[in-house]
N, C-alpha and C positions, 0 to 999 in steps of 0.2 A: 551530355548524351550517357554517361555512366549512370545518372540517377534514375533513366529509363529501363535498365537491365535489372531484372530480379535477382535476388542474393544468391540462390544456387548456380544461376548461369554466371554471375560476378566471380562465384569462387573457382568455377572452372575455369572462366578466362583466366584469372590469376595463375593458378596452376599451370595452364597451358604456356603463358607468358615465361613461367620460371624455365620451364623446359626448353623453349625455343630459344631463350636466352643462354644457356648451357650448351645447346646445339651450336649456336653462333660461337662462342667462345671457344669450343673444339674443332671449328672448321667444317662443320659440317652444314654447309649451306642449303643443298638441296633439300636435306631432311629438314632443316627449319623452315623453309619455304613452304613445304607439304603440310608440317606441322600447322603453320600459320594460316593456310587456306581452310585445314578442316577444323581449326578453333573458330573461326569466322563462321563458318557454316555451323557447325554443334553449337555455338553460343546463341546463334539467330533462333535455331530451331527450339532450345531451352527455353529462350526468351518467348517466343510464341505460345509455347506449351503452358508458361506461366501466366501470361494476359489471359489465357483461355481458361484458367481455373484450376488447372493440374498441377499446384504448386508442390504437393506431397511426393507425386510421382515423380517431378523433376529432382526433388531432393534426393530420393531413393535411387535416381539414376547418377548424380553426382557422387552420393556418400558410400555406396556400395563398393565400387572399386576402390576406393582409398583404404575401406576396413579391410578387404579382401588382400589388397596390396601388403599391408601390416601384419595381417593374421598369416599369411605365407610365408611372409620375410621372417617371421618370428620360429615358424615352425623349421624354416631351413635353418636358420642359426643354430638352434637347438639340434637337430640333427647332426650338423657338421660339426658341431662343438665349437661353434665362434661366438667369442665373448665380445660384447660392445666396448669392452675396456680395454682390449688386447690391441697393441699397436702392431704387433708382427705375426707373421704366421710361419711356422716351420714345418718343411716338407723334408720327411727321412728318405734318404734313399735306400734301395734295396742294393745291398754289396754283395749278395749271393745270385747275382743272375747267371751266371756260367755254371755254378754247382747246383746239381739238383737237390732238390730238398732229401732230408735224410728220411731213410726207410724204415717205417714203424716196425716193432717187433711183431712176431705172428701171436695171433690170439691164441688163447690156451683152447683145448680139444675139448668138446662137449662132454659132460659128465656121462651120457651113455656110451661114449666109445673108450672111456678110460678103463684100464685094467682092472677086474674085479676085485673087491677087498675081501679079506679073511671071513667075515662073517656073511652068513648068507642075508639077503635084501629082505627086509621086514622084521629082523630080529632086533633086540636092543642089545647094546652091548654088556658086557657081564659087568656086575658092580665092583667096585674097587674092594681090595683085600683090607680086613682090618688091621689098623695100626696097634702093634704089642709093645708094651714096655719092655726095655731091655734090662731087667734086673736080675 
């Protein structure tokens, strides 16, 4: 029976059986039954497409979800900083829940509202006085 199933349909069948086995060990019998029915129908559709000459399309249907799952998982691991070698994840508690956050110091006033300086605007400061020797 398995020799009549094309390669991409067989690959889908194998991945589905792994998922169904995991669901059975977790005690999710209704979910595993539903997955088994979907697996049976989808494998038959994939095999019919293969027999009619749409093998490349069937490979595309089977491989793209696997590639996308790998890619999206990698992005999520990177964003959340999870390393595959890490064995534990630590969560820091915010201990200042009852205390409000500290107030920020007020920003300095803009330059236009500051007190005017001694030199009029647009003039250069006077040059420094020449230093003389003290002999």
